[in-house]
Each structure stands twice: as structure tokens, then as C-alpha cells.
N, C-alpha and C positions, 0 to 999 in steps of 0.2 A: 371436849377432850380434857381428861384430868391431867393436871400438871402439878407435881409436888413442889417445885421451886419457882412457880410463876412470879414474875416481878413486874412492877410498873416502872417503865423507863420514860424519862422526860427528854424529849428531843432537844439537842443543842445545835448551835451553828456548826456546820461541817459534817454532821452525821449523815449516813446513808444506810440503807438496809443491808447492803453487802458487808459493810464494816461491822455493823451490829451483829449480823448472823455469824460472821467469822469469830468475833470476840466471844459471843455467848455459846458458840459451838452448836448452832442450830442452822436452819436454812431460811432463805428469803421466802419461799412458798409457805413455810411453817409460820413465819411472822405475819405474812399476809392473811393466812387463814384465821389467825387470832384477832386481826385488825382489818376486817373487810372494807371499812370505810376510808382507809387512808390512801393517799395518792403516793405511790412509791417514788415518783419522780419529783415530788414537791412536798417534802416533809416540812411540817410547820413547827418552827422553833417554839418550845414551850408546851407543845402538845404531848399528851401522855399516851403511850402505847403499851400493850401487854406483850411480854416476851417469856417464852418457856425455854430456859437454857437446856442444852444437851446434857446427857447423862454424865459426861466427863467434866462438865463445868463445876468448879468448886468456888462457891461464893466467897469464902473467907480468903482464898488464895488470890482471886482476881479482883475482888471489889465490885462496885456497881458502875464504874465510870470508865469505859474504854477510851483510848486516845482518839480524838476526832481525826477524821481522814484528811490528810493534806492535799490529796488529789481527788476530791469528791467529784469534780466536774468530769474528770477523765473516766472515772468509774461509771458515772451516770450515763455518759455518752455511749460507752460500750454496751451497757445494759439496754438502753433505749434502741440503739441501732440493731442489736442482735434480736431483740423482741420484734422490732418492725419487720425485718426480713423474714422471720419465721411466721409472723402473722400473715404477711403477704403470701407466703408459701401455702398456708392452709386456705386462705380466702380465694386465691386464684385457682387452687385445685378444686374448691367447691364450685366456683363459676364454671370450670370446665366440666365437672360432673353434671351440672344442670344442662349445659350445652349439649353434651353427648346424650344424656338421658332423653332430652326433649327434641333432639335433632335440630338444634337451632342453627341459624345461618352464621352466627358469630363464632363458631367453633374454632376456625383457623386463627382468627384474631386473638381469641382468648388463649389458645395454645401458645401462640407466639409471645404473648405477655407473660404467661406462666413460665416459659423457658428462659426468661430473663433472670428469674429468681436464683438459679444456681450460681450465676456470676455475681449477683448481689451479695449472696451469703459468702461466697469465696473471697470477695473483696475485703470483707471484715477480717477474715483469717490471714489475708495477704499482708496486713499491717504487722503481723507477728511471725509469719512463717515464710518459707521460700516460695518462689513462683511455681515450682513444680508441685509443691504441696497444695497450693490454692487451685491449681489446674486439676489435680486429682479430685479434690472436694467438688469442684464444679462438674466434672465428668460423672462422678458417682451420683450426684443429686440429679443431674440431667437424665441419667439412666433410670433412676427411681421414678421420675415423673413420666417418662416415656412408657415404661412398663405399666405404670398406673393407668395411663390413658388407654392403652391397649386392653388392659384388664377390664376397665369399665365398659368399653365397647363390646368385648366378648360376652360379658355378663348381660348386657342389654340385649344382645342378639341371640342369647341362649346357647352359645357355643361353649359347652361345659368343658370339653377336653382342652380347648385353647385356654380357657380361663384357669384351669388347674395348672397348666404348664406355666402360664404367666405368673400365677401366684407363687409357684416355686422359684421362679427367677427373681421375683420381688424380694423374697426372703434371703436369697443368695446375695443379692445386692446389699441388703441390710447388713449381712455378715461382713461384707467387704468394707462397708462404711464404718462399722464398729471397729474393725481391725485398723483401718486407716487412721481414724481419730485417736485410738489408743496408742498408736505408734508415734504420734507427734507430741503427745502431752501426757506426762505421768499421772495427771489427775483425771484423765479420761479412762476410767476403768472399763476394760473391754466387756465384762459381763453386764455392768450397768448400762453401757452404751447399747449393747445388743437388746437388753430388756426394754429400754426406752424406744428404740427403733421398731422393735416388734410390736410394742403397744401402739405406736403411731400407725403401723400397717393394720393392726386388728381394729382399731377405732375407725380408721378410714374405710375399711371393708364394711363395717357395720353401717356407716353413713351411706355408702354406695348401695348396699342391700335395701336399706329402708327407703332411699330415694326411688330406686327402680321399682319397689313394691308400692309406691305412692302412699306410703305411710309417713306423711309429712311431719307429724308430731314427733315420731321416733327419729326421723331424719334430722330434725332440728336439734333434738337432744343429743344425738350422736355427734353432730358438728360441734356443739358446745363442749363436749368431752374432747374432741380432737383439738380444739383451740386451747383448752386448758393444758392438755398434755404437751402441746407445742411450746407454750410459754415456759413450762417447767424444763423442757429440753433446751430452750434458748438460755435460760438462767444457768443451767448446768454448763453449757459451753462458755458463757461469760465468766462464771466462777473459776473454771479451769484455767482460762487465760490469765485471770488476775493472780491466781496462785502460782502459775508458772513464771509470770513476769511481774513480780511484786514491785520492782523498781519503777514500773510505769504507773502504778496505782496507789501505792502506800507511802 
């Protein structure tokens, strides 16, 4: 990717990718794409990374040295925890997909583990929002997973009409989630949220289709795409919380 203003930045004590992305008006995924070999949770002091500042960043105005983050550990904890629960979301969904597709005996146990995930995600949001909000998040995510499981089953069994109806319900649920998240945080744009959630459904549907078709190479590729998209979504959630509650992180 061409970058007109690309700079080489030397990591200092206290730096983290969210603080750097915020300063240089770019995003964490963009920095990671330019530096695929760095560990975002363990930046090495003295190491050099490449950063492509956003279009609104003015080098002369800002200089090259952002203020180091006074609460780096708080930021890193949120990022790691949010990424963990969303990675568990897609991994346990995949395990359930395999269980349903292959009619495995572990389906009930896998389902029960997967349905713990909405509460795990909601608990992170409960640190910043009311109990009612965290309950709503858990309920909507539970509905998302239950519809998904029923949809996989319908597709496996060739019940096209049922699958079409469930697919419509899935997107209605995504619309509800986009609205719910945008209502609690001014940095969760409803159109951006809807686009991310729709992408999550589309990629998951591709994964399901390839698995049921026994096209395992395409199935694995689709899951890789699901995982990447989920990490971007997790980072978007973390970024919004940090921006809404800067006193906790900066």
C-alpha cells in the first residue's frame, strides 16, 4: 500500500498501538498490516515500526513524538480481553458448525459452552455501562448464536424455506445490535456497526456453506476471514470505550 507520509517510529517505554493510532490518526489494524511481525501486546522498546498517518495528520503541527500513555496496562487489558472473548465467539461457533455438520455427539456440550460467550462479552461492557445495557448485549448475542445454530441445521437438512426465514431473522438481530451499540456510545456509528455485523454474518455463511459442501480448503479460508473480521470488530469496540471514557485510559 502506497503511503505518502510513511514514517519510521521507534517504540518507547509506555507506548501501545492504540495510543499511537490515536495520535497519528490511523487505526490499529492499519499499523498491524504494515508491521505483521510485531506482537501488539508486547512492543519492544527501541524497535522500529512503520506508521502511515491518516490524511488529517499534519507532521509539522504534531511532531513525531506522541505523549506516552500513562495507563498502558489498562488499555492493553481491555484490548486483550475484548479480543479474547471475540476469538472465543468465532472458535466455539466453528466447533458447533463442525458438530452440527458431522452430527457429532458433543453438540449439546459445545452449544452450552458457546452460549457462555454472550455473558463473557457482556461482562466487559458491564465495567462501563449499566446492568440493563449489559443484559441487552448478552440477550442479543445469545439470539444471534441461537439463530445461527438453527440456520446451520436447516442448511444441513436441506430445509430451504426454514433457512431463508432464519437468515432474515439473523439480519434483523444484527440491526438490533447495531442500534443497541450505537445508542450507548457516540463512537459506535450505527452504519459502521451494521456494516461490520453484516460482514460477520456473510463470512460465517460462507464458512458454513463451504463446510457443508465438504470443500475444506475454502472452509478454512473462510474461517480465517471470519477470525480477522472478528478481531477488527473487537478492536472497534475497545477503541470506542477508550474514546468515551478517556479518564480510564489516558
